[in-house]
N, C-alpha and C positions, 0 to 999 in steps of 0.2 A: 504496498500499498505505498507511504511511505511519509511526506510533510507538504498534503494535500490542504485547500483548505476547505471549513466545514462549509455543504452546499447553501447556507445563508448570503455566505461571499460570494455565490454565482453573479447576481449584480455586476461589479466593480472587475468578477476575472476575465483577463481575455479569452484563455481557455478552458474547456471543458470536454473533459474526458469521462465516454461512459461507454457501454455497447448499443451497436445499432438494432434492429429486430433480425438482424443473421448472426448474432453474435460476436460480432469482432469488434477490436473494440477502435474505438475512434476519438481522435483531438477536432473539437470543434472548435475556432475561431470567429469571435462575436464580430470579429472587421475583419472576415471572409479573404484573411489574404494567401491563407496557410491551412494546413489540417491535413488529415490523412487518416487510413483503416491499421491496424496492428491487428498481432497475435496477440499479444499478452497488455496485458496492463502497466505491467513496467515500460517497456518499451513504449510504449503510447505517453502517459507519465514522464520519461527523461525525453521524448522528442518536442513535446511543449515545453516544457523548464527550458530546454533548450536555447528552443525559439523565443522565449521572453528574458534571455536574459539571467535565468533564476530572480526574477524579481520577487518580492513577497508578495502573495497573495494576486498575483498573474496566474495562477491554476485551482483547478474547485476539481473536483471528483461527483459525478450525476451517483444521484440514490441509483442502487441495486432495482430500483422497482421505475428510473425513467431510461424511456430510450436516448437516443443520442442518433441523429440521420449527415449525413455528407451527401447527399442526393445525387455530387456528383461521383461518387466514389462505389455506389453499393453495386449489388451483383444484380440490380434491376436497372441500371443505367447503363442504354446503347455504347456508350464507353469503355464500361467496367468489362462488358461480353469481349470487346475484341481486345481487350488489352490480357484474359485468362479464358482462353478457350477450354472447347467443352470438355476435350479430350481430356486438360488436365486442372481442372477446377478446384483452386483455392478451397479451405478450409477453416474456418477460426482455431483457435487450439479449443477445447476443451475446460 
């Protein structure tokens, strides 16, 4: 887990880390500048922290019940389908 901010700090956090409806770990940037899908929570948190220069309060972790979507990178999006051929589908870590 790590030193992420509590959910009540979400309004001022630049990045939110959580899972999408497929189970991938998502980093969502409220400024819509950068983000991505990750196989582990640790990788997602690391990415977000590096992107914000480890600034305190810039990263928050979504509640387990909250679904975070990154539309441009979900398997339902045509760009993802081109990047991950059906013969080699990507699967999130369990």
